[in-house]
N, C-alpha and C positions, 0 to 999 in steps of 0.2 A: 149300318150307317147311322151316325149320331145326328140328331136334329134338336133344335131348340123347341121346347114345348111349354106353353103357358100353363102355370099351375095355380096362380091366384093373382089378385091385385095387391099392391103394397098395403093398402088400408085394411086388408082382410086379416092380417096378423099383426097385432099390436106388439110393441117392444116388450120382451120378457114372456111372450106367449108362443104357443105352437099350434099348428093346425093340420089335421089329416086331410089329404087330398087324393082323389082317384083321378087318374089322367087317362083318357082314351088312348089306346095303343101302347101304354106302359104297363108291363106285366104286374109289377108290385105296387102296393099302395105307398104313397110318399108322405113324409112328415116335413112340413116347412116350419122353420124356427126363425124368430126375429130376436137377434141378440144385439141390443142397443142400436137398432136401425140397420144392421147388416143381416141379410137373410142367408140361411143355410138350408140344405135339403138332404135328407137321408131316407133310406128305406124305413117304413113305419112298422116293420115286423122285427121283433127281437130275434137275434141269431141264436139265442140259447133255447128258447121255447116259443111257441107261437103266442105272441101277445102284442097288442098295438102300443107302440112307444108313446103315442099321444094320449094314452090312458094313464101314463106314468107321471113322473115329477120332473120338471125342467127348471134348473137354476144355473145361472152363469152359463158356461158352455157345456154343461153336462145334462144328459137326460137319463133318468132312471126307469128301468122296466117295472111295470106294475106287478108283475108276477112273482119274481124272486129277488128284486132289488138290485140286480146287476146294473151297471151304468156304462155309458159310452160318451165319448167326446162328439158333440154335434159338428165340430169343425173337421175332424179327421175320420170319424167313425170308429176309432180305436176303442176296444173295451177297456174300462178303467177299474172294474171290480168284478170279482167272482160272483156268480158262476159264468158270466159272459167271457168268452175266449175268442170268438170270431168277430171281426169288425162288422159294423153296419155298412152297407153300401152307401156311399155319398155321391152327390150329384153336383156338378158345377152350376152355380146360380148366376144368372144375368138379370139385371133390372133394366127394363126398356120402358122409359116413361113411367107409367103407373103399373106396368105388368111385371110380375115375377116369373121368370122362365128358368127351366132346367135344361141341361144338355144331357140327352140320353138316347139310347136305342129305342126306336119306335117299331112295334110289330106291324107288319103289313096286313091289312084286312082284305 
């Protein structure tokens, strides 16, 4: 069952910046991106090899993996350059007042 889960506050991620977040009950680490005031969320782990996307480079709507330079669309998760071939998982983002929430499955504890 999907639930809305708070990942950060609006002010936690400045425009043009990205932030790693760990969310209780969510299996994978999340990357939150602020693209000109619109927030996006993806898995923070590269699908090509284990590397944190937030350790990479973010410009426009593209995030580049720090390990081998492959890149992904933050909007769709689609791989944009080799060696990345598998999309990043993306999460619907909802802004509620000052809170940034994602819609995801939450593990029961």
